[in-house]
mmJSON file of the N, C-alpha and C atoms, coordinates in Angstrom:
{"data_MODEL":{"atom_site":{
"group_PDB":["ATOM","ATOM","ATOM","ATOM","ATOM","ATOM","ATOM","ATOM","ATOM","ATOM","ATOM","ATOM","ATOM","ATOM","ATOM","ATOM","ATOM","ATOM","ATOM","ATOM","ATOM","ATOM","ATOM","ATOM","ATOM","ATOM","ATOM","ATOM","ATOM","ATOM","ATOM","ATOM","ATOM","ATOM","ATOM","ATOM","ATOM","ATOM","ATOM","ATOM","ATOM","ATOM","ATOM","ATOM","ATOM","ATOM","ATOM","ATOM","ATOM","ATOM","ATOM","ATOM","ATOM","ATOM","ATOM","ATOM","ATOM","ATOM","ATOM","ATOM","ATOM","ATOM","ATOM","ATOM","ATOM","ATOM","ATOM","ATOM","ATOM","ATOM","ATOM","ATOM","ATOM","ATOM","ATOM","ATOM","ATOM","ATOM","ATOM","ATOM","ATOM","ATOM","ATOM","ATOM","ATOM","ATOM","ATOM","ATOM","ATOM","ATOM","ATOM","ATOM","ATOM","ATOM","ATOM","ATOM","ATOM","ATOM","ATOM","ATOM","ATOM","ATOM","ATOM","ATOM","ATOM","ATOM","ATOM","ATOM","ATOM","ATOM","ATOM","ATOM","ATOM","ATOM","ATOM","ATOM","ATOM","ATOM","ATOM","ATOM","ATOM","ATOM","ATOM","ATOM","ATOM","ATOM","ATOM","ATOM","ATOM","ATOM","ATOM","ATOM","ATOM","ATOM","ATOM","ATOM","ATOM","ATOM","ATOM","ATOM","ATOM","ATOM","ATOM","ATOM","ATOM","ATOM","ATOM","ATOM","ATOM","ATOM","ATOM","ATOM","ATOM","ATOM","ATOM","ATOM","ATOM","ATOM","ATOM","ATOM","ATOM","ATOM","ATOM","ATOM","ATOM","ATOM","ATOM","ATOM","ATOM","ATOM","ATOM","ATOM","ATOM","ATOM","ATOM","ATOM","ATOM","ATOM","ATOM","ATOM","ATOM","ATOM","ATOM","ATOM","ATOM","ATOM","ATOM","ATOM","ATOM","ATOM","ATOM","ATOM","ATOM","ATOM","ATOM","ATOM","ATOM","ATOM","ATOM","ATOM","ATOM","ATOM","ATOM","ATOM","ATOM","ATOM","ATOM","ATOM","ATOM","ATOM","ATOM","ATOM","ATOM","ATOM","ATOM","ATOM","ATOM","ATOM","ATOM","ATOM","ATOM","ATOM","ATOM","ATOM","ATOM","ATOM","ATOM","ATOM","ATOM","ATOM","ATOM"],
"id":[1,2,3,4,5,6,7,8,9,10,11,12,13,14,15,16,17,18,19,20,21,22,23,24,25,26,27,28,29,30,31,32,33,34,35,36,37,38,39,40,41,42,43,44,45,46,47,48,49,50,51,52,53,54,55,56,57,58,59,60,61,62,63,64,65,66,67,68,69,70,71,72,73,74,75,76,77,78,79,80,81,82,83,84,85,86,87,88,89,90,91,92,93,94,95,96,97,98,99,100,101,102,103,104,105,106,107,108,109,110,111,112,113,114,115,116,117,118,119,120,121,122,123,124,125,126,127,128,129,130,131,132,133,134,135,136,137,138,139,140,141,142,143,144,145,146,147,148,149,150,151,152,153,154,155,156,157,158,159,160,161,162,163,164,165,166,167,168,169,170,171,172,173,174,175,176,177,178,179,180,181,182,183,184,185,186,187,188,189,190,191,192,193,194,195,196,197,198,199,200,201,202,203,204,205,206,207,208,209,210,211,212,213,214,215,216,217,218,219,220,221,222,223,224,225,226,227,228,229,230,231],
"type_symbol":["N","C","C","N","C","C","N","C","C","N","C","C","N","C","C","N","C","C","N","C","C","N","C","C","N","C","C","N","C","C","N","C","C","N","C","C","N","C","C","N","C","C","N","C","C","N","C","C","N","C","C","N","C","C","N","C","C","N","C","C","N","C","C","N","C","C","N","C","C","N","C","C","N","C","C","N","C","C","N","C","C","N","C","C","N","C","C","N","C","C","N","C","C","N","C","C","N","C","C","N","C","C","N","C","C","N","C","C","N","C","C","N","C","C","N","C","C","N","C","C","N","C","C","N","C","C","N","C","C","N","C","C","N","C","C","N","C","C","N","C","C","N","C","C","N","C","C","N","C","C","N","C","C","N","C","C","N","C","C","N","C","C","N","C","C","N","C","C","N","C","C","N","C","C","N","C","C","N","C","C","N","C","C","N","C","C","N","C","C","N","C","C","N","C","C","N","C","C","N","C","C","N","C","C","N","C","C","N","C","C","N","C","C","N","C","C","N","C","C","N","C","C","N","C","C","N","C","C","N","C","C"],
"label_atom_id":["N","CA","C","N","CA","C","N","CA","C","N","CA","C","N","CA","C","N","CA","C","N","CA","C","N","CA","C","N","CA","C","N","CA","C","N","CA","C","N","CA","C","N","CA","C","N","CA","C","N","CA","C","N","CA","C","N","CA","C","N","CA","C","N","CA","C","N","CA","C","N","CA","C","N","CA","C","N","CA","C","N","CA","C","N","CA","C","N","CA","C","N","CA","C","N","CA","C","N","CA","C","N","CA","C","N","CA","C","N","CA","C","N","CA","C","N","CA","C","N","CA","C","N","CA","C","N","CA","C","N","CA","C","N","CA","C","N","CA","C","N","CA","C","N","CA","C","N","CA","C","N","CA","C","N","CA","C","N","CA","C","N","CA","C","N","CA","C","N","CA","C","N","CA","C","N","CA","C","N","CA","C","N","CA","C","N","CA","C","N","CA","C","N","CA","C","N","CA","C","N","CA","C","N","CA","C","N","CA","C","N","CA","C","N","CA","C","N","CA","C","N","CA","C","N","CA","C","N","CA","C","N","CA","C","N","CA","C","N","CA","C","N","CA","C","N","CA","C","N","CA","C","N","CA","C","N","CA","C","N","CA","C","N","CA","C","N","CA","C"],
"label_alt_id":[null,null,null,null,null,null,null,null,null,null,null,null,null,null,null,null,null,null,null,null,null,null,null,null,null,null,null,null,null,null,null,null,null,null,null,null,null,null,null,null,null,null,null,null,null,null,null,null,null,null,null,null,null,null,null,null,null,null,null,null,null,null,null,null,null,null,null,null,null,null,null,null,null,null,null,null,null,null,null,null,null,null,null,null,null,null,null,null,null,null,null,null,null,null,null,null,null,null,null,null,null,null,null,null,null,null,null,null,null,null,null,null,null,null,null,null,null,null,null,null,null,null,null,null,null,null,null,null,null,null,null,null,null,null,null,null,null,null,null,null,null,null,null,null,null,null,null,null,null,null,null,null,null,null,null,null,null,null,null,null,null,null,null,null,null,null,null,null,null,null,null,null,null,null,null,null,null,null,null,null,null,null,null,null,null,null,null,null,null,null,null,null,null,null,null,null,null,null,null,null,null,null,null,null,null,null,null,null,null,null,null,null,null,null,null,null,null,null,null,null,null,null,null,null,null,null,null,null,null,null,null],
"label_comp_id":["MET","MET","MET","ILE","ILE","ILE","ASP","ASP","ASP","LYS","LYS","LYS","PHE","PHE","PHE","GLY","GLY","GLY","ARG","ARG","ARG","LYS","LYS","LYS","VAL","VAL","VAL","ASP","ASP","ASP","TYR","TYR","TYR","LEU","LEU","LEU","ARG","ARG","ARG","ILE","ILE","ILE","SER","SER","SER","VAL","VAL","VAL","THR","THR","THR","GLU","GLU","GLU","ASN","ASN","ASN","CYS","CYS","CYS","ASN","ASN","ASN","LEU","LEU","LEU","LYS","LYS","LYS","CYS","CYS","CYS","ILE","ILE","ILE","TYR","TYR","TYR","CYS","CYS","CYS","ILE","ILE","ILE","ASP","ASP","ASP","ASP","ASP","ASP","ASN","ASN","ASN","ILE","ILE","ILE","LEU","LEU","LEU","ASN","ASN","ASN","THR","THR","THR","TYR","TYR","TYR","LYS","LYS","LYS","ASN","ASN","ASN","ASP","ASP","ASP","ILE","ILE","ILE","LEU","LEU","LEU","SER","SER","SER","ASP","ASP","ASP","ASP","ASP","ASP","GLU","GLU","GLU","ILE","ILE","ILE","VAL","VAL","VAL","LYS","LYS","LYS","ILE","ILE","ILE","ALA","ALA","ALA","THR","THR","THR","GLU","GLU","GLU","CYS","CYS","CYS","ALA","ALA","ALA","SER","SER","SER","LEU","LEU","LEU","GLY","GLY","GLY","ILE","ILE","ILE","LYS","LYS","LYS","LYS","LYS","LYS","ILE","ILE","ILE","ARG","ARG","ARG","ILE","ILE","ILE","THR","THR","THR","GLY","GLY","GLY","GLY","GLY","GLY","GLU","GLU","GLU","PRO","PRO","PRO","LEU","LEU","LEU","VAL","VAL","VAL","ARG","ARG","ARG","LYS","LYS","LYS","ASN","ASN","ASN","ILE","ILE","ILE","GLU","GLU","GLU","ASN","ASN","ASN","LEU","LEU","LEU"],
"label_asym_id":["A","A","A","A","A","A","A","A","A","A","A","A","A","A","A","A","A","A","A","A","A","A","A","A","A","A","A","A","A","A","A","A","A","A","A","A","A","A","A","A","A","A","A","A","A","A","A","A","A","A","A","A","A","A","A","A","A","A","A","A","A","A","A","A","A","A","A","A","A","A","A","A","A","A","A","A","A","A","A","A","A","A","A","A","A","A","A","A","A","A","A","A","A","A","A","A","A","A","A","A","A","A","A","A","A","A","A","A","A","A","A","A","A","A","A","A","A","A","A","A","A","A","A","A","A","A","A","A","A","A","A","A","A","A","A","A","A","A","A","A","A","A","A","A","A","A","A","A","A","A","A","A","A","A","A","A","A","A","A","A","A","A","A","A","A","A","A","A","A","A","A","A","A","A","A","A","A","A","A","A","A","A","A","A","A","A","A","A","A","A","A","A","A","A","A","A","A","A","A","A","A","A","A","A","A","A","A","A","A","A","A","A","A","A","A","A","A","A","A","A","A","A","A","A","A","A","A","A","A","A","A"],
"label_entity_id":["1","1","1","1","1","1","1","1","1","1","1","1","1","1","1","1","1","1","1","1","1","1","1","1","1","1","1","1","1","1","1","1","1","1","1","1","1","1","1","1","1","1","1","1","1","1","1","1","1","1","1","1","1","1","1","1","1","1","1","1","1","1","1","1","1","1","1","1","1","1","1","1","1","1","1","1","1","1","1","1","1","1","1","1","1","1","1","1","1","1","1","1","1","1","1","1","1","1","1","1","1","1","1","1","1","1","1","1","1","1","1","1","1","1","1","1","1","1","1","1","1","1","1","1","1","1","1","1","1","1","1","1","1","1","1","1","1","1","1","1","1","1","1","1","1","1","1","1","1","1","1","1","1","1","1","1","1","1","1","1","1","1","1","1","1","1","1","1","1","1","1","1","1","1","1","1","1","1","1","1","1","1","1","1","1","1","1","1","1","1","1","1","1","1","1","1","1","1","1","1","1","1","1","1","1","1","1","1","1","1","1","1","1","1","1","1","1","1","1","1","1","1","1","1","1","1","1","1","1","1","1"],
"label_seq_id":[1,1,1,2,2,2,3,3,3,4,4,4,5,5,5,6,6,6,7,7,7,8,8,8,9,9,9,10,10,10,11,11,11,12,12,12,13,13,13,14,14,14,15,15,15,16,16,16,17,17,17,18,18,18,19,19,19,20,20,20,21,21,21,22,22,22,23,23,23,24,24,24,25,25,25,26,26,26,27,27,27,28,28,28,29,29,29,30,30,30,31,31,31,32,32,32,33,33,33,34,34,34,35,35,35,36,36,36,37,37,37,38,38,38,39,39,39,40,40,40,41,41,41,42,42,42,43,43,43,44,44,44,45,45,45,46,46,46,47,47,47,48,48,48,49,49,49,50,50,50,51,51,51,52,52,52,53,53,53,54,54,54,55,55,55,56,56,56,57,57,57,58,58,58,59,59,59,60,60,60,61,61,61,62,62,62,63,63,63,64,64,64,65,65,65,66,66,66,67,67,67,68,68,68,69,69,69,70,70,70,71,71,71,72,72,72,73,73,73,74,74,74,75,75,75,76,76,76,77,77,77],
"pdbx_PDB_ins_code":[null,null,null,null,null,null,null,null,null,null,null,null,null,null,null,null,null,null,null,null,null,null,null,null,null,null,null,null,null,null,null,null,null,null,null,null,null,null,null,null,null,null,null,null,null,null,null,null,null,null,null,null,null,null,null,null,null,null,null,null,null,null,null,null,null,null,null,null,null,null,null,null,null,null,null,null,null,null,null,null,null,null,null,null,null,null,null,null,null,null,null,null,null,null,null,null,null,null,null,null,null,null,null,null,null,null,null,null,null,null,null,null,null,null,null,null,null,null,null,null,null,null,null,null,null,null,null,null,null,null,null,null,null,null,null,null,null,null,null,null,null,null,null,null,null,null,null,null,null,null,null,null,null,null,null,null,null,null,null,null,null,null,null,null,null,null,null,null,null,null,null,null,null,null,null,null,null,null,null,null,null,null,null,null,null,null,null,null,null,null,null,null,null,null,null,null,null,null,null,null,null,null,null,null,null,null,null,null,null,null,null,null,null,null,null,null,null,null,null,null,null,null,null,null,null,null,null,null,null,null,null],
"Cartn_x":[0.851,0.0,0.891,0.374,1.062,0.154,0.704,-0.117,-0.206,-0.94,-1.18,0.076,1.147,2.414,3.399,2.926,3.762,4.671,4.462,5.296,4.705,5.581,5.142,4.718,3.544,3.039,3.008,3.847,3.888,3.687,3.211,2.922,1.604,1.009,-0.262,-0.077,-0.606,-0.574,-2.006,-2.248,-3.58,-3.511,-4.318,-4.425,-5.511,-5.13,-6.066,-6.731,-6.278,-6.892,-6.436,-7.228,-6.82,-6.341,-6.479,-6.143,-4.651,-4.174,-2.756,-2.594,-1.648,-1.371,0.01,0.652,2.019,2.113,1.138,1.072,2.292,2.729,3.852,3.412,4.215,3.812,3.708,4.431,4.407,3.285,2.606,1.698,0.238,-0.295,-1.743,-2.102,-3.197,-3.713,-4.317,-3.991,-4.539,-6.059,-6.716,-8.176,-8.82,-8.064,-8.668,-8.035,-7.185,-6.628,-7.723,-7.624,-8.523,-9.998,-10.33,-11.733,-12.221,-12.611,-12.978,-14.138,-13.937,-14.95,-15.401,-16.602,-17.135,-16.961,-16.321,-16.216,-14.871,-14.124,-12.877,-13.196,-12.28,-12.479,-12.432,-13.27,-13.236,-12.03,-11.672,-10.584,-10.881,-12.117,-12.5,-12.365,-12.749,-12.623,-11.16,-10.306,-8.877,-8.289,-8.637,-8.136,-8.63,-9.882,-10.434,-9.691,-9.469,-8.743,-7.323,-6.643,-5.268,-5.201,-6.148,-6.187,-6.403,-7.341,-7.599,-6.374,-5.733,-4.549,-3.402,-3.262,-2.221,-2.438,-3.69,-3.972,-3.64,-3.5,-3.138,-1.636,-0.873,0.575,1.189,0.387,0.931,1.789,3.011,3.96,4.137,3.814,4.087,2.92,2.565,1.512,2.099,1.931,2.406,1.186,1.188,0.08,0.422,-0.444,-0.218,-1.457,-1.476,-2.647,-2.282,-2.931,-2.409,-1.271,-1.563,-0.629,-1.326,-0.935,-1.634,-1.75,-0.792,-0.825,-1.909,-2.599,-3.712,-5.027,-5.026,-6.241,-6.488,-7.738,-8.094,-7.825,-7.281,-7.018,-6.097,-5.184,-4.266,-3.472,-3.199,-2.417,-3.137,-4.454,-5.204,-4.961,-4.592,-4.338,-3.024],
"Cartn_y":[-1.18,0.0,1.236,2.296,3.578,4.61,5.394,6.419,7.663,8.659,9.847,10.684,10.368,11.081,10.28,9.168,8.353,7.373,7.21,6.294,4.889,3.897,2.509,2.14,1.579,1.117,-0.403,-1.052,-2.511,-3.134,-2.324,-2.885,-2.327,-3.074,-2.715,-2.746,-1.76,-1.726,-1.89,-2.921,-3.187,-3.143,-2.276,-2.205,-3.187,-4.208,-5.273,-5.087,-4.111,-3.813,-2.435,-1.843,-0.599,-0.868,-2.102,-2.464,-2.691,-2.388,-2.544,-2.772,-3.621,-3.885,-3.386,-2.579,-2.154,-0.864,0.013,1.272,2.172,2.292,3.189,4.63,5.401,6.758,7.689,7.416,8.295,7.956,6.858,6.349,6.725,6.445,6.549,6.839,7.512,7.848,6.605,6.37,5.222,5.17,6.308,6.338,5.697,5.532,4.926,3.593,3.06,1.739,0.688,-0.291,-1.444,-1.064,-0.101,0.239,-0.626,-1.825,-2.803,-2.294,-2.356,-1.873,-3.021,-2.928,-3.95,-3.592,-2.455,-2.027,-2.372,-3.309,-3.733,-4.739,-4.878,-5.818,-7.25,-8.096,-9.516,-10.154,-11.37,-12.091,-12.257,-12.617,-12.809,-11.522,-10.395,-9.106,-8.756,-9.014,-8.735,-9.6,-10.876,-11.781,-11.337,-10.931,-10.477,-9.233,-8.272,-7.05,-7.397,-8.238,-8.614,-9.334,-10.208,-10.939,-10.0,-9.078,-8.104,-7.234,-6.789,-5.94,-6.709,-7.989,-8.808,-8.886,-8.953,-9.0,-7.679,-6.61,-5.295,-5.013,-6.002,-5.844,-5.674,-5.779,-5.679,-6.912,-6.674,-7.762,-8.061,-7.088,-7.217,-6.62,-7.277,-6.764,-6.577,-5.383,-5.06,-5.055,-5.931,-6.007,-5.117,-4.137,-3.18,-3.112,-2.156,-1.936,-1.002,-1.341,-0.997,-1.995,-3.149,-4.282,-5.46,-5.813,-6.85,-8.19,-8.517,-9.821,-9.95,-8.863,-8.99,-9.298,-9.285,-9.631,-11.131,-11.483,-12.893,-13.568,-14.749,-15.576,-14.918,-14.063,-13.39,-14.409,-15.56,-16.578,-17.095,-16.944,-17.377,-16.483,-15.243,-14.338,-14.688],
"Cartn_z":[0.0,0.0,0.0,-0.563,-0.589,0.076,1.017,1.663,0.784,1.238,0.415,0.198,0.931,0.761,-0.093,-0.65,-1.514,-0.787,0.526,1.302,1.272,1.183,1.211,2.631,2.767,4.062,4.005,4.83,4.805,6.186,7.141,8.455,8.983,9.893,10.507,12.011,12.673,14.137,14.63,15.431,15.973,17.492,18.084,19.533,19.965,20.723,21.073,22.431,23.205,24.498,24.963,25.818,26.465,27.886,28.337,29.712,29.886,31.091,31.392,32.895,33.227,34.64,35.066,34.247,34.532,35.333,35.227,35.978,35.776,34.556,34.244,34.49,35.206,35.582,34.387,33.332,32.164,31.194,31.414,30.399,30.61,31.787,31.946,33.401,33.585,34.907,35.567,36.848,37.577,37.549,37.435,37.466,36.248,35.175,33.992,33.624,34.495,34.258,34.345,33.496,33.528,33.506,32.682,32.464,31.313,31.638,30.621,29.785,28.487,27.558,26.676,26.199,25.311,23.848,23.569,22.18,21.544,22.139,21.516,20.415,19.491,18.396,18.907,18.323,18.662,17.966,18.395,17.737,16.251,15.926,14.521,13.715,14.311,13.612,13.361,14.341,14.181,13.074,13.067,12.025,10.651,10.556,9.271,8.776,9.658,9.284,8.848,9.617,9.289,7.945,7.688,6.421,5.243,5.392,4.323,4.068,5.137,4.985,4.341,4.677,4.051,2.545,2.13,0.689,-0.001,0.786,0.246,0.352,0.823,0.869,2.241,3.283,4.641,4.918,5.394,5.65,7.134,7.98,9.413,10.194,11.297,12.175,13.563,14.093,15.44,16.361,17.348,18.302,19.488,19.728,20.804,21.675,22.545,23.372,24.502,25.566,26.86,27.016,27.581,27.635,26.965,25.74,24.981,25.7,26.56,27.216,28.276,28.629,29.576,28.856,27.536,26.789,26.925,27.197,27.288,25.952,26.009,24.831,23.812,24.257,23.325,22.514,23.107,22.4,21.156,21.096,19.913,18.707,18.96,17.841,17.171],
"occupancy":[1.0,1.0,1.0,1.0,1.0,1.0,1.0,1.0,1.0,1.0,1.0,1.0,1.0,1.0,1.0,1.0,1.0,1.0,1.0,1.0,1.0,1.0,1.0,1.0,1.0,1.0,1.0,1.0,1.0,1.0,1.0,1.0,1.0,1.0,1.0,1.0,1.0,1.0,1.0,1.0,1.0,1.0,1.0,1.0,1.0,1.0,1.0,1.0,1.0,1.0,1.0,1.0,1.0,1.0,1.0,1.0,1.0,1.0,1.0,1.0,1.0,1.0,1.0,1.0,1.0,1.0,1.0,1.0,1.0,1.0,1.0,1.0,1.0,1.0,1.0,1.0,1.0,1.0,1.0,1.0,1.0,1.0,1.0,1.0,1.0,1.0,1.0,1.0,1.0,1.0,1.0,1.0,1.0,1.0,1.0,1.0,1.0,1.0,1.0,1.0,1.0,1.0,1.0,1.0,1.0,1.0,1.0,1.0,1.0,1.0,1.0,1.0,1.0,1.0,1.0,1.0,1.0,1.0,1.0,1.0,1.0,1.0,1.0,1.0,1.0,1.0,1.0,1.0,1.0,1.0,1.0,1.0,1.0,1.0,1.0,1.0,1.0,1.0,1.0,1.0,1.0,1.0,1.0,1.0,1.0,1.0,1.0,1.0,1.0,1.0,1.0,1.0,1.0,1.0,1.0,1.0,1.0,1.0,1.0,1.0,1.0,1.0,1.0,1.0,1.0,1.0,1.0,1.0,1.0,1.0,1.0,1.0,1.0,1.0,1.0,1.0,1.0,1.0,1.0,1.0,1.0,1.0,1.0,1.0,1.0,1.0,1.0,1.0,1.0,1.0,1.0,1.0,1.0,1.0,1.0,1.0,1.0,1.0,1.0,1.0,1.0,1.0,1.0,1.0,1.0,1.0,1.0,1.0,1.0,1.0,1.0,1.0,1.0,1.0,1.0,1.0,1.0,1.0,1.0,1.0,1.0,1.0,1.0,1.0,1.0,1.0,1.0,1.0,1.0,1.0,1.0],
"B_iso_or_equiv":[0.0,0.0,0.0,0.0,0.0,0.0,0.0,0.0,0.0,0.0,0.0,0.0,0.0,0.0,0.0,0.0,0.0,0.0,0.0,0.0,0.0,0.0,0.0,0.0,0.0,0.0,0.0,0.0,0.0,0.0,0.0,0.0,0.0,0.0,0.0,0.0,0.0,0.0,0.0,0.0,0.0,0.0,0.0,0.0,0.0,0.0,0.0,0.0,0.0,0.0,0.0,0.0,0.0,0.0,0.0,0.0,0.0,0.0,0.0,0.0,0.0,0.0,0.0,0.0,0.0,0.0,0.0,0.0,0.0,0.0,0.0,0.0,0.0,0.0,0.0,0.0,0.0,0.0,0.0,0.0,0.0,0.0,0.0,0.0,0.0,0.0,0.0,0.0,0.0,0.0,0.0,0.0,0.0,0.0,0.0,0.0,0.0,0.0,0.0,0.0,0.0,0.0,0.0,0.0,0.0,0.0,0.0,0.0,0.0,0.0,0.0,0.0,0.0,0.0,0.0,0.0,0.0,0.0,0.0,0.0,0.0,0.0,0.0,0.0,0.0,0.0,0.0,0.0,0.0,0.0,0.0,0.0,0.0,0.0,0.0,0.0,0.0,0.0,0.0,0.0,0.0,0.0,0.0,0.0,0.0,0.0,0.0,0.0,0.0,0.0,0.0,0.0,0.0,0.0,0.0,0.0,0.0,0.0,0.0,0.0,0.0,0.0,0.0,0.0,0.0,0.0,0.0,0.0,0.0,0.0,0.0,0.0,0.0,0.0,0.0,0.0,0.0,0.0,0.0,0.0,0.0,0.0,0.0,0.0,0.0,0.0,0.0,0.0,0.0,0.0,0.0,0.0,0.0,0.0,0.0,0.0,0.0,0.0,0.0,0.0,0.0,0.0,0.0,0.0,0.0,0.0,0.0,0.0,0.0,0.0,0.0,0.0,0.0,0.0,0.0,0.0,0.0,0.0,0.0,0.0,0.0,0.0,0.0,0.0,0.0,0.0,0.0,0.0,0.0,0.0,0.0],
"pdbx_formal_charge":[null,null,null,null,null,null,null,null,null,null,null,null,null,null,null,null,null,null,null,null,null,null,null,null,null,null,null,null,null,null,null,null,null,null,null,null,null,null,null,null,null,null,null,null,null,null,null,null,null,null,null,null,null,null,null,null,null,null,null,null,null,null,null,null,null,null,null,null,null,null,null,null,null,null,null,null,null,null,null,null,null,null,null,null,null,null,null,null,null,null,null,null,null,null,null,null,null,null,null,null,null,null,null,null,null,null,null,null,null,null,null,null,null,null,null,null,null,null,null,null,null,null,null,null,null,null,null,null,null,null,null,null,null,null,null,null,null,null,null,null,null,null,null,null,null,null,null,null,null,null,null,null,null,null,null,null,null,null,null,null,null,null,null,null,null,null,null,null,null,null,null,null,null,null,null,null,null,null,null,null,null,null,null,null,null,null,null,null,null,null,null,null,null,null,null,null,null,null,null,null,null,null,null,null,null,null,null,null,null,null,null,null,null,null,null,null,null,null,null,null,null,null,null,null,null,null,null,null,null,null,null],
"auth_seq_id":[1,1,1,2,2,2,3,3,3,4,4,4,5,5,5,6,6,6,7,7,7,8,8,8,9,9,9,10,10,10,11,11,11,12,12,12,13,13,13,14,14,14,15,15,15,16,16,16,17,17,17,18,18,18,19,19,19,20,20,20,21,21,21,22,22,22,23,23,23,24,24,24,25,25,25,26,26,26,27,27,27,28,28,28,29,29,29,30,30,30,31,31,31,32,32,32,33,33,33,34,34,34,35,35,35,36,36,36,37,37,37,38,38,38,39,39,39,40,40,40,41,41,41,42,42,42,43,43,43,44,44,44,45,45,45,46,46,46,47,47,47,48,48,48,49,49,49,50,50,50,51,51,51,52,52,52,53,53,53,54,54,54,55,55,55,56,56,56,57,57,57,58,58,58,59,59,59,60,60,60,61,61,61,62,62,62,63,63,63,64,64,64,65,65,65,66,66,66,67,67,67,68,68,68,69,69,69,70,70,70,71,71,71,72,72,72,73,73,73,74,74,74,75,75,75,76,76,76,77,77,77],
"auth_comp_id":["MET","MET","MET","ILE","ILE","ILE","ASP","ASP","ASP","LYS","LYS","LYS","PHE","PHE","PHE","GLY","GLY","GLY","ARG","ARG","ARG","LYS","LYS","LYS","VAL","VAL","VAL","ASP","ASP","ASP","TYR","TYR","TYR","LEU","LEU","LEU","ARG","ARG","ARG","ILE","ILE","ILE","SER","SER","SER","VAL","VAL","VAL","THR","THR","THR","GLU","GLU","GLU","ASN","ASN","ASN","CYS","CYS","CYS","ASN","ASN","ASN","LEU","LEU","LEU","LYS","LYS","LYS","CYS","CYS","CYS","ILE","ILE","ILE","TYR","TYR","TYR","CYS","CYS","CYS","ILE","ILE","ILE","ASP","ASP","ASP","ASP","ASP","ASP","ASN","ASN","ASN","ILE","ILE","ILE","LEU","LEU","LEU","ASN","ASN","ASN","THR","THR","THR","TYR","TYR","TYR","LYS","LYS","LYS","ASN","ASN","ASN","ASP","ASP","ASP","ILE","ILE","ILE","LEU","LEU","LEU","SER","SER","SER","ASP","ASP","ASP","ASP","ASP","ASP","GLU","GLU","GLU","ILE","ILE","ILE","VAL","VAL","VAL","LYS","LYS","LYS","ILE","ILE","ILE","ALA","ALA","ALA","THR","THR","THR","GLU","GLU","GLU","CYS","CYS","CYS","ALA","ALA","ALA","SER","SER","SER","LEU","LEU","LEU","GLY","GLY","GLY","ILE","ILE","ILE","LYS","LYS","LYS","LYS","LYS","LYS","ILE","ILE","ILE","ARG","ARG","ARG","ILE","ILE","ILE","THR","THR","THR","GLY","GLY","GLY","GLY","GLY","GLY","GLU","GLU","GLU","PRO","PRO","PRO","LEU","LEU","LEU","VAL","VAL","VAL","ARG","ARG","ARG","LYS","LYS","LYS","ASN","ASN","ASN","ILE","ILE","ILE","GLU","GLU","GLU","ASN","ASN","ASN","LEU","LEU","LEU"],
"auth_asym_id":["A","A","A","A","A","A","A","A","A","A","A","A","A","A","A","A","A","A","A","A","A","A","A","A","A","A","A","A","A","A","A","A","A","A","A","A","A","A","A","A","A","A","A","A","A","A","A","A","A","A","A","A","A","A","A","A","A","A","A","A","A","A","A","A","A","A","A","A","A","A","A","A","A","A","A","A","A","A","A","A","A","A","A","A","A","A","A","A","A","A","A","A","A","A","A","A","A","A","A","A","A","A","A","A","A","A","A","A","A","A","A","A","A","A","A","A","A","A","A","A","A","A","A","A","A","A","A","A","A","A","A","A","A","A","A","A","A","A","A","A","A","A","A","A","A","A","A","A","A","A","A","A","A","A","A","A","A","A","A","A","A","A","A","A","A","A","A","A","A","A","A","A","A","A","A","A","A","A","A","A","A","A","A","A","A","A","A","A","A","A","A","A","A","A","A","A","A","A","A","A","A","A","A","A","A","A","A","A","A","A","A","A","A","A","A","A","A","A","A","A","A","A","A","A","A","A","A","A","A","A","A"],
"auth_atom_id":["N","CA","C","N","CA","C","N","CA","C","N","CA","C","N","CA","C","N","CA","C","N","CA","C","N","CA","C","N","CA","C","N","CA","C","N","CA","C","N","CA","C","N","CA","C","N","CA","C","N","CA","C","N","CA","C","N","CA","C","N","CA","C","N","CA","C","N","CA","C","N","CA","C","N","CA","C","N","CA","C","N","CA","C","N","CA","C","N","CA","C","N","CA","C","N","CA","C","N","CA","C","N","CA","C","N","CA","C","N","CA","C","N","CA","C","N","CA","C","N","CA","C","N","CA","C","N","CA","C","N","CA","C","N","CA","C","N","CA","C","N","CA","C","N","CA","C","N","CA","C","N","CA","C","N","CA","C","N","CA","C","N","CA","C","N","CA","C","N","CA","C","N","CA","C","N","CA","C","N","CA","C","N","CA","C","N","CA","C","N","CA","C","N","CA","C","N","CA","C","N","CA","C","N","CA","C","N","CA","C","N","CA","C","N","CA","C","N","CA","C","N","CA","C","N","CA","C","N","CA","C","N","CA","C","N","CA","C","N","CA","C","N","CA","C","N","CA","C","N","CA","C","N","CA","C","N","CA","C","N","CA","C","N","CA","C","N","CA","C"],
"pdbx_PDB_model_num":[1,1,1,1,1,1,1,1,1,1,1,1,1,1,1,1,1,1,1,1,1,1,1,1,1,1,1,1,1,1,1,1,1,1,1,1,1,1,1,1,1,1,1,1,1,1,1,1,1,1,1,1,1,1,1,1,1,1,1,1,1,1,1,1,1,1,1,1,1,1,1,1,1,1,1,1,1,1,1,1,1,1,1,1,1,1,1,1,1,1,1,1,1,1,1,1,1,1,1,1,1,1,1,1,1,1,1,1,1,1,1,1,1,1,1,1,1,1,1,1,1,1,1,1,1,1,1,1,1,1,1,1,1,1,1,1,1,1,1,1,1,1,1,1,1,1,1,1,1,1,1,1,1,1,1,1,1,1,1,1,1,1,1,1,1,1,1,1,1,1,1,1,1,1,1,1,1,1,1,1,1,1,1,1,1,1,1,1,1,1,1,1,1,1,1,1,1,1,1,1,1,1,1,1,1,1,1,1,1,1,1,1,1,1,1,1,1,1,1,1,1,1,1,1,1,1,1,1,1,1,1]
}}}
């Protein structure tokens, strides 16, 4: 894929959760840590997006979030 500035885009960044258990002082306010939301993407939605992007030339997917390892069933992704 090429962005509007003519740069090649070959990676995708997907945030799989907003939750985090690390409490880094520079990152986030304690008052909003672990505010579980129901509007995160399902595993199936993430796989569908990743598959579609791969067909457009994406070579690498970076899984991010708050702390991705606190997402239930992260190993399934």
